[in-house]
C-alpha positions, 0 to 999 in steps of 0.5 A: 500500500502506498504511504500517504502523509497525515496531511495528505489523508486529512486533505483527501477528506475534502474531496469526493472522488466520485464527483466532478467539480466546476473549476471555481469549486475545485480551486477552492478545495485545492486551496482549502487542503492543508498546505506544506511549508512552501508555496506549492504549485498547482498542476493540471492533468488532462487525460486525452483520448489519443494514442501518442504512439501515432505522430498524427495524434500527438498533442504538443505545443506551448501556451502563455498562461494569462496570469503567469506561472508564479515561479522563476523559469530558467531558460538557456539559449543555444545560438552562435554570434555575440549579437544573438547571445547578447540578446539572450542574456539581455532577455534573462537567459541563465546561460547562452552559448554554442559549442561551450553550452552544448558540451556543458549539457552533454556532460550532464548539466540540466539546471534549467527549465526551458531550452531555446535554439536558433534554427541554424543550431539544431543540427548540433542540438539534435545530438543532445536528444538522448539527454534533453528528450527524457527531460522534456527539454528538447527544443522544437518548432511546435513548442516555439523553442526553435526560433530566431526571435530570441528576445521575445521567446526568452521573455515569453517563457520567463513570464509564464509561457509553458510547454506541454506534450502528451506522455506515453499514457496520453496525459498532458501535465503542466503547472498553472500557478501557485496556491498563493495565487488569487482564486480568480487568477488560478481559475483564469489560467486553468480555464484558458489552458483547458480551452486551448487544449480542446481547441487543438484536438488532432484531426486523427483523434477519435471518440471522446477527446478530453476524458478526465481533468484533475487539478492538485497542489504539489503535495495534495490530492487530485480534484476532478474537474468537469469539462464545461459544455 
């Protein structure tokens, strides 16, 4: 049996596992749960009716949360030329480089959240697939992380733009803010993200697209959310 902390068990009593809640009520429950000693993230998980083994059913991209993410996002940039590297640093990248940064990451350094690359660097960055792929940090045109517009790309991700991609089970799992956010801000982030995913249904997906939605704090129980009609 999986061990649950006393705090988790007590919080679980607030949740009716057989019920789907409206977003507003679900947010209230998450915030009512007994919190940890740090400002927990609030995550959303959407179970989608897709088979990620088929490329035409893969759900992947990026989305700017209207109220931001509530955490410092560490961005690195793979680029060549002092002009591009200077733009990356000005925008707030924690690291920016070419072969030097490639070597550092290949050596195991992964202390960042998002990797951005210019198109001309992808021939080299592609070789880091075995390192960045499992971490979900591989730059991709679909997620907006392969671009020549370095300044805006770095700023957007630092201000709350998130990447998402269906995992092997067809789930999309992303942060949508912090427990300390005002209820209205969390609700807006959650509703906006759900609407975005619903609007990006792959044409090849059959049957019910959004099968299940739940939100939770980092250390708390999941709360089922009803998909608005």
